[in-house]
N, CA, C and O atoms as CSV, one atom per row, in Angstrom:
chain,resi,resn,atom,element,x,y,z
A,1,MET,N,N,2.826,27.709,110.045
A,1,MET,CA,C,3.535,27.201,108.977
A,1,MET,C,C,3.008,27.687,107.663
A,1,MET,O,O,1.807,27.839,107.437
A,2,CYS,N,N,3.816,27.885,106.946
A,2,CYS,CA,C,3.431,28.470,105.671
A,2,CYS,C,C,3.717,27.465,104.548
A,2,CYS,O,O,4.783,26.857,104.455
A,3,LEU,N,N,2.779,27.348,103.781
A,3,LEU,CA,C,2.938,26.406,102.662
A,3,LEU,C,C,3.597,27.123,101.478
A,3,LEU,O,O,3.250,28.250,101.122
A,4,ILE,N,N,4.519,26.446,100.914
A,4,ILE,CA,C,5.218,27.030,99.778
A,4,ILE,C,C,4.454,26.612,98.512
A,4,ILE,O,O,4.177,25.443,98.243
A,5,LYS,N,N,4.159,27.617,97.807
A,5,LYS,CA,C,3.444,27.387,96.559
A,5,LYS,C,C,4.444,26.927,95.496
A,5,LYS,O,O,5.534,27.482,95.359
A,6,PRO,N,N,4.057,25.937,94.778
A,6,PRO,CA,C,4.961,25.537,93.715
A,6,PRO,C,C,5.064,26.640,92.654
A,6,PRO,O,O,4.151,27.452,92.508
A,7,PRO,N,N,6.168,26.663,91.923
A,7,PRO,CA,C,6.314,27.720,90.914
A,7,PRO,C,C,5.286,27.551,89.777
A,7,PRO,O,O,4.950,26.429,89.396
A,8,VAL,N,N,4.815,28.635,89.266
A,8,VAL,CA,C,3.779,28.632,88.232
A,8,VAL,C,C,4.436,28.338,86.867
A,8,VAL,O,O,5.402,28.989,86.469
A,9,LYS,N,N,3.892,27.362,86.188
A,9,LYS,CA,C,4.415,27.008,84.864
A,9,LYS,C,C,3.821,27.941,83.820
A,9,LYS,O,O,2.688,28.409,83.932
A,10,LYS,N,N,4.613,28.184,82.827
A,10,LYS,CA,C,4.131,29.013,81.732
A,10,LYS,C,C,3.183,28.176,80.858
A,10,LYS,O,O,3.272,26.949,80.813
A,11,ASN,N,N,2.297,28.863,80.185
A,11,ASN,CA,C,1.378,28.167,79.269
A,11,ASN,C,C,2.176,27.539,78.114
A,11,ASN,O,O,3.120,28.133,77.593
A,12,THR,N,N,1.775,26.346,77.741
A,12,THR,CA,C,2.463,25.686,76.627
A,12,THR,C,C,2.085,26.336,75.312
A,12,THR,O,O,0.922,26.649,75.056
A,13,ILE,N,N,3.081,26.526,74.501
A,13,ILE,CA,C,2.866,27.118,73.169
A,13,ILE,C,C,2.766,25.950,72.176
A,13,ILE,O,O,3.665,25.114,72.098
A,14,PRO,N,N,1.653,25.906,71.417
A,14,PRO,CA,C,1.508,24.785,70.486
A,14,PRO,C,C,2.531,24.869,69.334
A,14,PRO,O,O,2.830,25.957,68.840
A,15,ILE,N,N,3.049,23.734,68.926
A,15,ILE,CA,C,4.011,23.653,67.822
A,15,ILE,C,C,3.212,23.543,66.521
A,15,ILE,O,O,2.201,22.846,66.440
A,16,ASP,N,N,3.700,24.252,65.519
A,16,ASP,CA,C,3.030,24.190,64.208
A,16,ASP,C,C,3.254,22.810,63.620
A,16,ASP,O,O,4.391,22.419,63.355
A,17,LEU,N,N,2.179,22.076,63.416
A,17,LEU,CA,C,2.283,20.722,62.903
A,17,LEU,C,C,2.325,20.736,61.373
A,17,LEU,O,O,1.589,21.486,60.732
A,18,LYS,N,N,3.179,19.912,60.803
A,18,LYS,CA,C,3.242,19.755,59.338
A,18,LYS,C,C,2.926,18.303,59.040
A,18,LYS,O,O,3.765,17.419,59.208
A,19,LEU,N,N,1.707,18.076,58.596
A,19,LEU,CA,C,1.299,16.721,58.275
A,19,LEU,C,C,1.776,16.346,56.860
A,19,LEU,O,O,1.904,17.202,55.984
A,20,HIS,N,N,2.026,15.080,56.669
A,20,HIS,CA,C,2.482,14.590,55.353
A,20,HIS,C,C,1.414,14.836,54.288
A,20,HIS,O,O,1.736,15.108,53.132
A,21,ASN,N,N,0.156,14.743,54.679
A,21,ASN,CA,C,-0.938,14.992,53.725
A,21,ASN,C,C,-0.868,16.412,53.187
A,21,ASN,O,O,-1.067,16.635,51.993
A,22,ASP,N,N,-0.587,17.369,54.053
A,22,ASP,CA,C,-0.513,18.772,53.614
A,22,ASP,C,C,0.648,18.969,52.641
A,22,ASP,O,O,0.504,19.646,51.623
A,23,ILE,N,N,1.799,18.374,52.961
A,23,ILE,CA,C,2.967,18.512,52.079
A,23,ILE,C,C,2.679,17.862,50.720
A,23,ILE,O,O,2.993,18.424,49.670
A,24,ARG,N,N,2.082,16.683,50.760
A,24,ARG,CA,C,1.760,15.952,49.523
A,24,ARG,C,C,0.739,16.718,48.689
A,24,ARG,O,O,0.834,16.723,47.462
A,25,ALA,N,N,-0.229,17.361,49.324
A,25,ALA,CA,C,-1.240,18.135,48.592
A,25,ALA,C,C,-0.595,19.302,47.859
A,25,ALA,O,O,-0.971,19.607,46.727
A,26,VAL,N,N,0.367,19.953,48.488
A,26,VAL,CA,C,1.063,21.079,47.851
A,26,VAL,C,C,1.861,20.583,46.649
A,26,VAL,O,O,1.818,21.192,45.580
A,27,GLU,N,N,2.587,19.483,46.819
A,27,GLU,CA,C,3.367,18.929,45.703
A,27,GLU,C,C,2.459,18.499,44.551
A,27,GLU,O,O,2.774,18.723,43.382
A,28,ARG,N,N,1.344,17.887,44.890
A,28,ARG,CA,C,0.405,17.431,43.862
A,28,ARG,C,C,-0.196,18.618,43.101
A,28,ARG,O,O,-0.380,18.544,41.886
A,29,ALA,N,N,-0.496,19.691,43.795
A,29,ALA,CA,C,-1.043,20.890,43.148
A,29,ALA,C,C,-0.010,21.480,42.187
A,29,ALA,O,O,-0.351,21.914,41.087
A,30,ARG,N,N,1.255,21.492,42.615
A,30,ARG,CA,C,2.331,22.015,41.764
A,30,ARG,C,C,2.470,21.128,40.509
A,30,ARG,O,O,2.614,21.648,39.402
A,31,PHE,N,N,2.429,19.796,40.679
A,31,PHE,CA,C,2.540,18.862,39.552
A,31,PHE,C,C,1.359,19.025,38.597
A,31,PHE,O,O,1.545,19.054,37.380
A,32,ALA,N,N,0.140,19.132,39.144
A,32,ALA,CA,C,-1.051,19.304,38.304
A,32,ALA,C,C,-0.946,20.590,37.490
A,32,ALA,O,O,-1.362,20.629,36.332
A,33,HIS,N,N,-0.394,21.634,38.087
A,33,HIS,CA,C,-0.220,22.906,37.382
A,33,HIS,C,C,0.775,22.729,36.225
A,33,HIS,O,O,0.551,23.257,35.136
A,34,GLN,N,N,1.868,21.993,36.451
A,34,GLN,CA,C,2.861,21.747,35.392
A,34,GLN,C,C,2.257,20.945,34.251
A,34,GLN,O,O,2.496,21.250,33.082
A,35,VAL,N,N,1.476,19.919,34.580
A,35,VAL,CA,C,0.841,19.092,33.550
A,35,VAL,C,C,-0.137,19.933,32.727
A,35,VAL,O,O,-0.174,19.829,31.501
A,36,ALA,N,N,-0.924,20.763,33.406
A,36,ALA,CA,C,-1.885,21.621,32.698
A,36,ALA,C,C,-1.146,22.594,31.777
A,36,ALA,O,O,-1.617,22.880,30.676
A,37,GLU,N,N,-0.006,23.097,32.215
A,37,GLU,CA,C,0.785,24.024,31.397
A,37,GLU,C,C,1.328,23.314,30.152
A,37,GLU,O,O,1.295,23.864,29.051
A,38,LYS,N,N,1.826,22.090,30.340
A,38,LYS,CA,C,2.330,21.326,29.196
A,38,LYS,C,C,1.222,21.047,28.186
A,38,LYS,O,O,1.420,21.194,26.980
A,39,ARG,N,N,0.060,20.647,28.684
A,39,ARG,CA,C,-1.060,20.365,27.781
A,39,ARG,C,C,-1.483,21.612,27.017
A,39,ARG,O,O,-1.806,21.546,25.831
A,40,ARG,N,N,-1.478,22.737,27.700
A,40,ARG,CA,C,-1.844,23.987,27.040
A,40,ARG,C,C,-0.832,24.322,25.939
A,40,ARG,O,O,-1.216,24.754,24.853
A,41,LEU,N,N,0.473,24.120,26.223
A,41,LEU,CA,C,1.501,24.399,25.217
A,41,LEU,C,C,1.378,23.444,24.021
A,41,LEU,O,O,1.523,23.854,22.869
A,42,ILE,N,N,1.112,22.177,24.313
A,42,ILE,CA,C,0.956,21.202,23.220
A,42,ILE,C,C,-0.250,21.548,22.360
A,42,ILE,O,O,-0.185,21.472,21.133
A,43,LYS,N,N,-1.349,21.929,23.001
A,43,LYS,CA,C,-2.557,22.310,22.258
A,43,LYS,C,C,-2.288,23.544,21.400
A,43,LYS,O,O,-2.720,23.619,20.250
A,44,GLN,N,N,-1.581,24.493,21.964
A,44,GLN,CA,C,-1.254,25.713,21.226
A,44,GLN,C,C,-0.345,25.381,20.043
A,44,GLN,O,O,-0.527,25.922,18.952
A,45,TYR,N,N,0.639,24.491,20.251
A,45,TYR,CA,C,1.545,24.086,19.172
A,45,TYR,C,C,0.774,23.391,18.052
A,45,TYR,O,O,1.016,23.650,16.873
A,46,LYS,N,N,-0.159,22.504,18.422
A,46,LYS,CA,C,-0.960,21.806,17.402
A,46,LYS,C,C,-1.810,22.782,16.605
A,46,LYS,O,O,-1.902,22.674,15.382
A,47,MET,N,N,-2.427,23.727,17.286
A,47,MET,CA,C,-3.260,24.720,16.589
A,47,MET,C,C,-2.410,25.544,15.636
A,47,MET,O,O,-2.840,25.844,14.522
A,48,GLU,N,N,-1.211,25.911,16.064
A,48,GLU,CA,C,-0.314,26.690,15.207
A,48,GLU,C,C,0.100,25.872,13.982
A,48,GLU,O,O,0.139,26.388,12.865
A,49,ARG,N,N,0.407,24.605,14.204
A,49,ARG,CA,C,0.799,23.734,13.096
A,49,ARG,C,C,-0.356,23.552,12.111
A,49,ARG,O,O,-0.139,23.589,10.899
A,50,GLU,N,N,-1.582,23.355,12.611
A,50,GLU,CA,C,-2.745,23.224,11.734
A,50,GLU,C,C,-2.986,24.499,10.934
A,50,GLU,O,O,-3.336,24.450,9.755
A,51,ARG,N,N,-2.796,25.631,11.585
A,51,ARG,CA,C,-2.978,26.913,10.894
A,51,ARG,C,C,-1.947,27.058,9.776
A,51,ARG,O,O,-2.282,27.493,8.673
A,52,GLN,N,N,-0.679,26.691,10.061
A,52,GLN,CA,C,0.365,26.756,9.038
A,52,GLN,C,C,0.050,25.801,7.879
A,52,GLN,O,O,0.251,26.139,6.712
A,53,GLN,N,N,-0.439,24.624,8.213
A,53,GLN,CA,C,-0.766,23.647,7.179
A,53,GLN,C,C,-1.908,24.155,6.299
A,53,GLN,O,O,-1.864,23.986,5.081
A,54,LYS,N,N,-2.926,24.774,6.897
A,54,LYS,CA,C,-4.029,25.323,6.110
A,54,LYS,C,C,-3.535,26.422,5.177
A,54,LYS,O,O,-3.948,26.498,4.020
A,55,LEU,N,N,-2.646,27.275,5.691
A,55,LEU,CA,C,-2.095,28.337,4.844
A,55,LEU,C,C,-1.315,27.743,3.669
A,55,LEU,O,O,-1.441,28.214,2.539
A,56,GLU,N,N,-0.513,26.713,3.932
A,56,GLU,CA,C,0.254,26.078,2.858
A,56,GLU,C,C,-0.684,25.451,1.827
A,56,GLU,O,O,-0.441,25.560,0.625
A,57,GLU,N,N,-1.748,24.800,2.284
A,57,GLU,CA,C,-2.704,24.196,1.352
A,57,GLU,C,C,-3.394,25.262,0.505
A,57,GLU,O,O,-3.606,25.068,-0.691
A,58,GLN,N,N,-3.741,26.384,1.125
A,58,GLN,CA,C,-4.374,27.466,0.364
A,58,GLN,C,C,-3.412,28.021,-0.678
A,58,GLN,O,O,-3.813,28.307,-1.806
A,59,GLU,N,N,-2.140,28.173,-0.302
A,59,GLU,CA,C,-1.144,28.653,-1.266
A,59,GLU,C,C,-0.983,27.648,-2.414
A,59,GLU,O,O,-0.860,28.037,-3.576
A,60,GLU,N,N,-0.984,26.370,-2.080
A,60,GLU,CA,C,-0.866,25.331,-3.107
A,60,GLU,C,C,-2.067,25.368,-4.048
A,60,GLU,O,O,-1.912,25.217,-5.260
A,61,ILE,N,N,-3.252,25.565,-3.502
A,61,ILE,CA,C,-4.460,25.647,-4.331
A,61,ILE,C,C,-4.379,26.860,-5.256
A,61,ILE,O,O,-4.715,26.770,-6.436
A,62,LYS,N,N,-3.931,27.995,-4.715
A,62,LYS,CA,C,-3.799,29.199,-5.546
A,62,LYS,C,C,-2.809,28.964,-6.682
A,62,LYS,O,O,-3.061,29.347,-7.824
A,63,ARG,N,N,-1.664,28.322,-6.353
A,63,ARG,CA,C,-0.648,28.054,-7.364
A,63,ARG,C,C,-1.176,27.109,-8.441
A,63,ARG,O,O,-0.949,27.327,-9.631
A,64,SER,N,N,-1.880,26.060,-8.019
A,64,SER,CA,C,-2.390,25.105,-9.002
A,64,SER,C,C,-3.477,25.734,-9.874
A,64,SER,O,O,-3.587,25.398,-11.053
A,65,ARG,N,N,-4.273,26.634,-9.318
A,65,ARG,CA,C,-5.304,27.312,-10.124
A,65,ARG,C,C,-4.671,28.213,-11.170
A,65,ARG,O,O,-5.172,28.332,-12.288
A,66,LYS,N,N,-3.555,28.850,-10.794
A,66,LYS,CA,C,-2.872,29.690,-11.775
A,66,LYS,C,C,-2.307,28.851,-12.908
A,66,LYS,O,O,-2.333,29.265,-14.067
A,67,GLU,N,N,-1.791,27.658,-12.571
A,67,GLU,CA,C,-1.211,26.795,-13.596
A,67,GLU,C,C,-2.280,26.178,-14.486
A,67,GLU,O,O,-2.004,25.859,-15.643
A,68,LEU,N,N,-3.488,26.003,-13.976
A,68,LEU,CA,C,-4.547,25.358,-14.745
A,68,LEU,C,C,-5.282,26.300,-15.693
A,68,LEU,O,O,-6.207,25.882,-16.391
A,69,ILE,N,N,-4.887,27.535,-15.722
A,69,ILE,CA,C,-5.537,28.477,-16.639
A,69,ILE,C,C,-5.210,28.043,-18.067
A,69,ILE,O,O,-4.038,27.897,-18.412
A,70,PRO,N,N,-6.238,27.835,-18.907
A,70,PRO,CA,C,-5.949,27.393,-20.279
A,70,PRO,C,C,-5.223,28.481,-21.061
A,70,PRO,O,O,-5.602,29.652,-21.041
A,71,LYS,N,N,-4.182,28.060,-21.740
A,71,LYS,CA,C,-3.395,28.996,-22.544
A,71,LYS,C,C,-3.432,28.544,-23.991
A,71,LYS,O,O,-3.558,27.353,-24.276
A,72,ALA,N,N,-3.323,29.484,-24.890
A,72,ALA,CA,C,-3.367,29.173,-26.322
A,72,ALA,C,C,-2.113,28.408,-26.725
A,72,ALA,O,O,-1.012,28.700,-26.258
A,73,GLN,N,N,-2.301,27.427,-27.599
A,73,GLN,CA,C,-1.163,26.665,-28.094
A,73,GLN,C,C,-0.785,27.191,-29.469
A,73,GLN,O,O,-1.610,27.746,-30.194
A,74,LEU,N,N,0.479,27.002,-29.806
A,74,LEU,CA,C,0.961,27.476,-31.089
A,74,LEU,C,C,0.335,26.678,-32.224
A,74,LEU,O,O,0.035,25.493,-32.082
A,75,MET,N,N,0.148,27.351,-33.347
A,75,MET,CA,C,-0.378,26.687,-34.536
A,75,MET,C,C,0.702,25.789,-35.116
A,75,MET,O,O,1.873,26.168,-35.141
A,76,PRO,N,N,0.326,24.610,-35.580
A,76,PRO,CA,C,1.333,23.755,-36.208
A,76,PRO,C,C,1.813,24.358,-37.524
A,76,PRO,O,O,1.095,25.109,-38.184
A,77,ASN,N,N,3.032,24.012,-37.883
A,77,ASN,CA,C,3.636,24.559,-39.096
A,77,ASN,C,C,3.222,23.696,-40.287
A,77,ASN,O,O,3.504,22.498,-40.318
A,78,PHE,N,N,2.546,24.312,-41.274
A,78,PHE,CA,C,2.077,23.595,-42.450
A,78,PHE,C,C,2.906,23.917,-43.688
A,78,PHE,O,O,2.448,23.686,-44.807
A,79,ASP,N,N,4.107,24.441,-43.515
A,79,ASP,CA,C,4.952,24.766,-44.669
A,79,ASP,C,C,5.374,23.496,-45.405
A,79,ASP,O,O,5.415,23.472,-46.635
A,80,ARG,N,N,5.692,22.427,-44.642
A,80,ARG,CA,C,6.094,21.159,-45.267
A,80,ARG,C,C,5.003,20.132,-44.975
A,80,ARG,O,O,4.972,19.574,-43.878
A,81,PRO,N,N,4.112,19.872,-45.922
A,81,PRO,CA,C,3.042,18.904,-45.653
A,81,PRO,C,C,3.604,17.485,-45.499
A,81,PRO,O,O,4.673,17.175,-46.026
A,82,PHE,N,N,2.900,16.654,-44.795
A,82,PHE,CA,C,3.332,15.277,-44.550
A,82,PHE,C,C,3.077,14.424,-45.773
A,82,PHE,O,O,1.955,14.362,-46.275
A,83,VAL,N,N,4.120,13.767,-46.254
A,83,VAL,CA,C,4.006,12.865,-47.391
A,83,VAL,C,C,4.395,11.478,-46.888
A,83,VAL,O,O,5.541,11.273,-46.487
A,84,PRO,N,N,3.469,10.527,-46.900
A,84,PRO,CA,C,3.819,9.181,-46.417
A,84,PRO,C,C,4.778,8.488,-47.370
A,84,PRO,O,O,4.649,8.607,-48.588
A,85,ARG,N,N,5.748,7.758,-46.808
A,85,ARG,CA,C,6.711,7.008,-47.612
A,85,ARG,C,C,6.471,5.518,-47.416
A,85,ARG,O,O,5.910,5.074,-46.414
A,86,ARG,N,N,6.917,4.771,-48.407
A,86,ARG,CA,C,6.805,3.327,-48.324
A,86,ARG,C,C,7.813,2.798,-47.307
A,86,ARG,O,O,8.930,3.304,-47.197
A,87,SER,N,N,7.404,1.791,-46.581
A,87,SER,CA,C,8.265,1.210,-45.563
A,87,SER,C,C,9.417,0.453,-46.215
A,87,SER,O,O,9.257,-0.138,-47.283
A,88,GLU,N,N,10.557,0.475,-45.575
A,88,GLU,CA,C,11.724,-0.221,-46.108
A,88,GLU,C,C,11.822,-1.647,-45.567
A,88,GLU,O,O,12.712,-2.390,-45.980
A,89,LYS,N,N,10.955,-2.039,-44.679
A,89,LYS,CA,C,10.980,-3.390,-44.124
A,89,LYS,C,C,10.395,-4.375,-45.122
A,89,LYS,O,O,9.526,-4.033,-45.924
A,90,LYS,N,N,10.891,-5.606,-45.055
A,90,LYS,CA,C,10.355,-6.649,-45.930
A,90,LYS,C,C,9.013,-7.115,-45.373
A,90,LYS,O,O,8.816,-7.140,-44.158
A,91,PRO,N,N,8.090,-7.485,-46.264
A,91,PRO,CA,C,6.792,-7.981,-45.761
A,91,PRO,C,C,6.971,-9.324,-45.048
A,91,PRO,O,O,7.928,-10.053,-45.311
A,92,THR,N,N,6.058,-9.635,-44.160
A,92,THR,CA,C,6.141,-10.890,-43.407
A,92,THR,C,C,5.854,-12.068,-44.315
A,92,THR,O,O,5.019,-11.999,-45.217
A,93,VAL,N,N,6.568,-13.150,-44.053
A,93,VAL,CA,C,6.379,-14.373,-44.839
A,93,VAL,C,C,5.467,-15.286,-44.030
A,93,VAL,O,O,5.772,-15.612,-42.883
A,94,PRO,N,N,4.341,-15.702,-44.625
A,94,PRO,CA,C,3.436,-16.566,-43.864
A,94,PRO,C,C,4.043,-17.963,-43.672
A,94,PRO,O,O,4.744,-18.471,-44.548
A,95,ARG,N,N,3.767,-18.564,-42.528
A,95,ARG,CA,C,4.252,-19.909,-42.227
A,95,ARG,C,C,3.061,-20.812,-41.948
A,95,ARG,O,O,1.976,-20.359,-41.583
A,96,GLU,N,N,3.297,-22.085,-42.129
A,96,GLU,CA,C,2.277,-23.069,-41.802
A,96,GLU,C,C,2.206,-23.215,-40.289
A,96,GLU,O,O,3.250,-23.251,-39.638
A,97,PRO,N,N,1.011,-23.302,-39.703
A,97,PRO,CA,C,0.931,-23.501,-38.261
A,97,PRO,C,C,1.359,-24.910,-37.874
A,97,PRO,O,O,1.215,-25.849,-38.657
A,98,LYS,N,N,1.882,-25.050,-36.672
A,98,LYS,CA,C,2.310,-26.356,-36.179
A,98,LYS,C,C,1.126,-27.008,-35.472
A,98,LYS,O,O,0.702,-26.570,-34.403
A,99,PHE,N,N,0.604,-28.062,-36.092
A,99,PHE,CA,C,-0.534,-28.756,-35.516
A,99,PHE,C,C,-0.131,-29.876,-34.575
A,99,PHE,O,O,-0.972,-30.411,-33.852
A,100,CYS,N,N,1.128,-30.233,-34.574
A,100,CYS,CA,C,1.544,-31.350,-33.732
A,100,CYS,C,C,1.633,-30.881,-32.283
A,100,CYS,O,O,2.044,-29.755,-32.002
A,101,ILE,N,N,1.243,-31.757,-31.382
A,101,ILE,CA,C,1.281,-31.462,-29.953
A,101,ILE,C,C,2.510,-32.161,-29.390
A,101,ILE,O,O,2.697,-33.349,-29.651
A,102,PRO,N,N,3.347,-31.478,-28.634
A,102,PRO,CA,C,4.527,-32.134,-28.062
A,102,PRO,C,C,4.123,-33.301,-27.179
A,102,PRO,O,O,3.037,-33.309,-26.599
A,103,ARG,N,N,4.998,-34.275,-27.083
A,103,ARG,CA,C,4.691,-35.499,-26.364
A,103,ARG,C,C,4.414,-35.243,-24.888
A,103,ARG,O,O,3.576,-35.928,-24.302
A,104,HIS,N,N,5.085,-34.287,-24.276
A,104,HIS,CA,C,4.873,-34.038,-22.848
A,104,HIS,C,C,3.550,-33.316,-22.578
A,104,HIS,O,O,3.123,-33.220,-21.427
A,105,LYS,N,N,2.894,-32.805,-23.637
A,105,LYS,CA,C,1.615,-32.125,-23.444
A,105,LYS,C,C,0.414,-32.963,-23.866
A,105,LYS,O,O,-0.724,-32.501,-23.783
A,106,THR,N,N,0.656,-34.183,-24.314
A,106,THR,CA,C,-0.471,-35.021,-24.734
A,106,THR,C,C,-1.291,-35.437,-23.534
A,106,THR,O,O,-0.772,-35.553,-22.424
A,107,ILE,N,N,-2.569,-35.662,-23.758
A,107,ILE,CA,C,-3.482,-36.021,-22.679
A,107,ILE,C,C,-3.422,-37.522,-22.481
A,107,ILE,O,O,-3.587,-38.290,-23.428
A,108,ARG,N,N,-3.189,-37.928,-21.269
A,108,ARG,CA,C,-3.208,-39.357,-20.933
A,108,ARG,C,C,-4.449,-39.587,-20.092
A,108,ARG,O,O,-4.466,-39.305,-18.893
A,109,CYS,N,N,-5.475,-40.098,-20.726
A,109,CYS,CA,C,-6.769,-40.191,-20.050
A,109,CYS,C,C,-6.821,-41.332,-19.047
A,109,CYS,O,O,-7.511,-41.210,-18.035
A,110,CYS,N,N,-6.139,-42.406,-19.277
A,110,CYS,CA,C,-6.200,-43.509,-18.330
A,110,CYS,C,C,-4.879,-44.251,-18.325
A,110,CYS,O,O,-4.131,-44.203,-19.302
A,111,ARG,N,N,-4.596,-44.921,-17.255
A,111,ARG,CA,C,-3.325,-45.644,-17.118
A,111,ARG,C,C,-3.456,-47.105,-17.577
A,111,ARG,O,O,-2.460,-47.814,-17.718
A,112,MET,N,N,-4.670,-47.526,-17.801
A,112,MET,CA,C,-4.859,-48.919,-18.212
A,112,MET,C,C,-4.529,-49.049,-19.688
A,112,MET,O,O,-4.754,-48.128,-20.473
A,113,SER,N,N,-4.009,-50.168,-20.043
A,113,SER,CA,C,-3.691,-50.390,-21.450
A,113,SER,C,C,-4.971,-50.742,-22.207
A,113,SER,O,O,-5.988,-51.078,-21.600
A,114,CYS,N,N,-4.914,-50.664,-23.501
A,114,CYS,CA,C,-6.086,-50.948,-24.320
A,114,CYS,C,C,-6.466,-52.426,-24.256
A,114,CYS,O,O,-7.631,-52.769,-24.455
A,115,ASN,N,N,-5.505,-53.301,-23.982
A,115,ASN,CA,C,-5.792,-54.740,-23.936
A,115,ASN,C,C,-6.618,-55.095,-22.702
A,115,ASN,O,O,-7.370,-56.069,-22.740
A,116,ASP,N,N,-6.504,-54.341,-21.614
A,116,ASP,CA,C,-7.231,-54.644,-20.384
A,116,ASP,C,C,-8.715,-54.330,-20.501
A,116,ASP,O,O,-9.524,-54.890,-19.761
A,117,MET,N,N,-9.078,-53.454,-21.408
A,117,MET,CA,C,-10.470,-53.031,-21.523
A,117,MET,C,C,-11.230,-54.005,-22.409
A,117,MET,O,O,-10.670,-54.600,-23.331
A,118,SER,N,N,-12.495,-54.154,-22.117
A,118,SER,CA,C,-13.307,-55.054,-22.938
A,118,SER,C,C,-14.654,-54.403,-23.167
A,118,SER,O,O,-15.060,-53.546,-22.383
A,119,GLY,N,N,-15.346,-54.780,-24.200
A,119,GLY,CA,C,-16.682,-54.282,-24.468
A,119,GLY,C,C,-16.686,-53.154,-25.470
A,119,GLY,O,O,-15.644,-52.779,-26.007
A,120,PRO,N,N,-17.902,-52.598,-25.726
A,120,PRO,CA,C,-18.025,-51.565,-26.746
A,120,PRO,C,C,-17.414,-50.225,-26.327
A,120,PRO,O,O,-17.131,-49.389,-27.185
A,121,SER,N,N,-17.207,-50.008,-25.033
A,121,SER,CA,C,-16.660,-48.719,-24.607
A,121,SER,C,C,-15.145,-48.719,-24.629
A,121,SER,O,O,-14.505,-47.848,-24.041
A,122,GLN,N,N,-14.570,-49.712,-25.317
A,122,GLN,CA,C,-13.119,-49.822,-25.363
A,122,GLN,C,C,-12.542,-48.635,-26.127
A,122,GLN,O,O,-13.007,-48.305,-27.218
A,123,LEU,N,N,-11.499,-47.977,-25.532
A,123,LEU,CA,C,-10.863,-46.844,-26.198
A,123,LEU,C,C,-9.937,-47.352,-27.287
A,123,LEU,O,O,-9.208,-48.326,-27.095
A,124,GLN,N,N,-9.971,-46.699,-28.404
A,124,GLN,CA,C,-9.055,-47.075,-29.472
A,124,GLN,C,C,-7.709,-46.426,-29.208
A,124,GLN,O,O,-7.594,-45.465,-28.448
A,125,HIS,N,N,-6.719,-46.966,-29.843
A,125,HIS,CA,C,-5.374,-46.440,-29.679
A,125,HIS,C,C,-5.323,-45.014,-30.219
A,125,HIS,O,O,-5.656,-44.770,-31.379
A,126,LEU,N,N,-4.896,-44.058,-29.358
A,126,LEU,CA,C,-4.795,-42.664,-29.792
A,126,LEU,C,C,-3.487,-42.483,-30.536
A,126,LEU,O,O,-2.447,-42.926,-30.049
A,127,PRO,N,N,-3.503,-41.843,-31.706
A,127,PRO,CA,C,-2.259,-41.670,-32.467
A,127,PRO,C,C,-1.328,-40.683,-31.759
A,127,PRO,O,O,-1.781,-39.713,-31.151
A,128,SER,N,N,-0.056,-40.938,-31.846
A,128,SER,CA,C,0.917,-40.045,-31.229
A,128,SER,C,C,1.111,-38.821,-32.115
A,128,SER,O,O,0.586,-38.767,-33.227
A,129,SER,N,N,1.846,-37.862,-31.635
A,129,SER,CA,C,2.052,-36.633,-32.394
A,129,SER,C,C,2.852,-36.900,-33.664
A,129,SER,O,O,2.643,-36.237,-34.680
A,130,VAL,N,N,3.761,-37.859,-33.614
A,130,VAL,CA,C,4.543,-38.197,-34.809
A,130,VAL,C,C,3.627,-38.790,-35.874
A,130,VAL,O,O,3.736,-38.458,-37.054
A,131,GLU,N,N,2.720,-39.671,-35.446
A,131,GLU,CA,C,1.787,-40.268,-36.402
A,131,GLU,C,C,0.856,-39.222,-36.998
A,131,GLU,O,O,0.489,-39.307,-38.170
A,132,LYS,N,N,0.471,-38.224,-36.181
A,132,LYS,CA,C,-0.408,-37.154,-36.680
A,132,LYS,C,C,0.302,-36.337,-37.747
A,132,LYS,O,O,-0.275,-36.049,-38.796
A,133,THR,N,N,1.556,-35.959,-37.487
A,133,THR,CA,C,2.278,-35.133,-38.466
A,133,THR,C,C,2.523,-35.914,-39.748
A,133,THR,O,O,2.446,-35.354,-40.842
A,134,GLU,N,N,2.819,-37.215,-39.622
A,134,GLU,CA,C,3.005,-38.022,-40.831
A,134,GLU,C,C,1.714,-38.081,-41.645
A,134,GLU,O,O,1.748,-38.024,-42.874
A,135,ALA,N,N,0.575,-38.194,-40.955
A,135,ALA,CA,C,-0.709,-38.234,-41.658
A,135,ALA,C,C,-0.974,-36.909,-42.359
A,135,ALA,O,O,-1.492,-36.896,-43.476
A,136,LEU,N,N,-0.624,-35.781,-41.714
A,136,LEU,CA,C,-0.819,-34.477,-42.344
A,136,LEU,C,C,0.035,-34.334,-43.590
A,136,LEU,O,O,-0.429,-33.847,-44.621
A,137,TYR,N,N,1.313,-34.769,-43.487
A,137,TYR,CA,C,2.203,-34.681,-44.663
A,137,TYR,C,C,1.683,-35.543,-45.818
A,137,TYR,O,O,1.775,-35.132,-46.974
A,138,LYS,N,N,1.141,-36.727,-45.526
A,138,LYS,CA,C,0.620,-37.602,-46.585
A,138,LYS,C,C,-0.590,-36.966,-47.256
A,138,LYS,O,O,-0.742,-37.049,-48.474
A,139,ASN,N,N,-1.468,-36.319,-46.449
A,139,ASN,CA,C,-2.656,-35.680,-47.027
A,139,ASN,C,C,-2.289,-34.514,-47.926
A,139,ASN,O,O,-2.985,-34.244,-48.904
A,140,ARG,N,N,-1.220,-33.831,-47.613
A,140,ARG,CA,C,-0.827,-32.657,-48.410
A,140,ARG,C,C,0.127,-33.028,-49.538
A,140,ARG,O,O,0.397,-32.222,-50.429
A,141,GLY,N,N,0.615,-34.215,-49.490
A,141,GLY,CA,C,1.530,-34.661,-50.544
A,141,GLY,C,C,2.910,-34.072,-50.373
A,141,GLY,O,O,3.606,-33.833,-51.360
A,142,LEU,N,N,3.322,-33.832,-49.140
A,142,LEU,CA,C,4.638,-33.214,-48.900
A,142,LEU,C,C,5.729,-34.237,-48.625
A,142,LEU,O,O,6.892,-33.849,-48.512
A,143,GLN,N,N,5.426,-35.485,-48.513
A,143,GLN,CA,C,6.426,-36.473,-48.147
A,143,GLN,C,C,7.245,-36.933,-49.282
A,143,GLN,O,O,8.130,-37.771,-49.105
């Protein structure tokens, strides 16, 4: 009897594996490259802007230095000498000062009446502004 040999299987060929980590690493490297490129462009733009600003400031300094150069001024004309004239305004008329104090500005030192107080520290009645002005007129003889 003869034994039948089973058929020989071919060697298995390994399948190329694609892990998620490998795919993610490639995407991350691409993103990092884009970010680095953007930063480089922004840095270059800032440097260019600073350079332009320095040039403008230097031009402004040059312009201002040219303007600050002292220049001779014209001589004044002395053909017609200045002759002062008398003023046409009337002189001021002096007035008497107002010594009276308005009633709403008088000092009210206490709310108690003079009758409530007793002893030597009693406040005397303070004259009102009307009484003060009448006294001034009597002293000057204007009444």
